[in-house]
N, C-alpha and C positions, 0 to 999 in steps of 0.2 A: 607208618602214615596211614590213615585212614582214607577209604575212597572218596567220601564226601568232602574231605579237606583239601583235595588235589589242588582246587581252584584258588586257594589262599597260600599256597606255596610261593617262594621266592625262586621260582624255576619255571621257565617257559615251557619246557616238556611237561612238567606236572600239570601246569595249567591247560596246555592243549589237551592232555589225555583227560582232563575232566570233561572236556566236550567231545572227543571224538574216540576216547579209549576203549570202546566196546566193539566187540566183533560185528554185531547187528547194525551200529552205527556206521562203521566203515563199509559194510556191504551196501547199506543204503546210501552213502556217499558216492560209492562206485557207481550205483544205478542211476542216482542223478546225473552224473557225468556221461551215462550213456543214454540220457533222454528220458528216462522214467520220471513221471510227475504225479501219478494219482495213487491213492492208497491201495486200491484193489491191484493194481499192476505191480507195486512193491510186493504186496503179500502173495502174489502168484509167483514172482520170480524168485523170492527169497524162501518161501514156505515157513515165515514166521507167525508166530500167533498174533492175533489183531492187538491184543494188550501190550506187548512188547513192542510191535511197529507203532503203535499210536503213542507210546511212552517215549519212543526214540524221536519220532517226528516232533513231538511237543518239545523235548529238550534241544533239538536242533533249531527249532523255531524260536525258542526262548533265548538261545544264544546268538541269534542273528545270522546264522549260517545258511538257514532256509527262510522263505517267506511262504506264509500260507494265503492262497488266493481262492477266493470263491469263484466257481465256473458255473454252478447251477443252484438255484434257489429251493425248488421243491423236487425231491428233498434236498437239503442243503448238501453240496459236495464242494470240496476243495482240491486243489492241487499244489505241490511244493515245489518251488523254484528256488535255485541257488542264488544267493544275494552276492554282492562284491566279496563279503568275507567268506562265504563258500567256495566261490570261484578260487579264491586265493590258496584253497586246499588242494588244488589240482596237481601241483608238484609233489604234495605228500602221497596222495593217492598212486600217482604214476610211478613214484618211487618204491611204493610197496609192491605194486604190480610187477615192476621190472625186477625186483628182488625174488619174488615167486617165479618169475620167468627164468632167473639164473639158476635158482637152487631147489625149485620144487617142481618144474614142469616134466622132469623124467625124460625118457627115450623119445616120447612121442613129439617133444617139442612144445613150444609155447601155445596156449590155447587161443590167444588173439595177437594181432599184429598192430602196430601204430604206425600210421603214415602220416607225414607232415604235408598239409594241404599246399602250402606256399612252393616247396620244391618238389613234391610228389614222391620222396624217398621213404622207405622204412627206417625208423630210427630207434635207437636206445636213449632214454632219458640221461642227461648228464648234468651233474651239478657243477657249477663254474663260478669263479669269482666275479662278483658284480663289477669290479674295478679293473682287472686286467684280463678276464676271461679265461684264465687258465682252469682247467679241472682241479677240483678240491679233493684232496685225499686226506684222510684222518690224521695221518703222521705229520702232514703239512700245514696243520692249523692250529693256532694256539687259542685257548679259551681264556678271557680275561676278566675281571670283575667289571660289571657294568654299573651304570647309575641307580638301577633299580634293586639292586642287591641288598637282601637283608640279613642274609647268613651265608657261610662259605661252604656249607654242605654240597653245593651244586657245582663247586669249582673242581678243577682237577686236584688230585692229591698232590702233586708237586707244588701247585699253586698256593694251596693252604699251608703247607710247610714252610714257604718261603715268606708268606705274607705275615 
């Protein structure tokens, strides 16, 4: 599968990767959730080249994840804000951070902590069922064909054999 064909796949993972499946893109999203809005601030924090940053911001804007808003006319300057579509990526970003906290932090511990403002407690993100609220574990989830399926390559091996 070629990188530029991901968006056309009958797989939500592949389609999502076509938008956010790049290290710079994920780091830009992380910084967006940390309140970064302006090009120079992204560049200073990330150390990315202007060309790569410009390209990734353009892709995120075209995908509807970020909205480009002018804040100065002369010279023209813009800031980037998360859209509703972009805000929906928060659980994805938080899950990646949590995986890094668990498996990559080392002896020093987590580099940042997350506190829930409503209750004041530090927390770990938990993926739970939208219907019963129980935590979701891979061995307790069935993956079934959906109405948008066009091929079976993205179904579990057992589902393809029995179908």
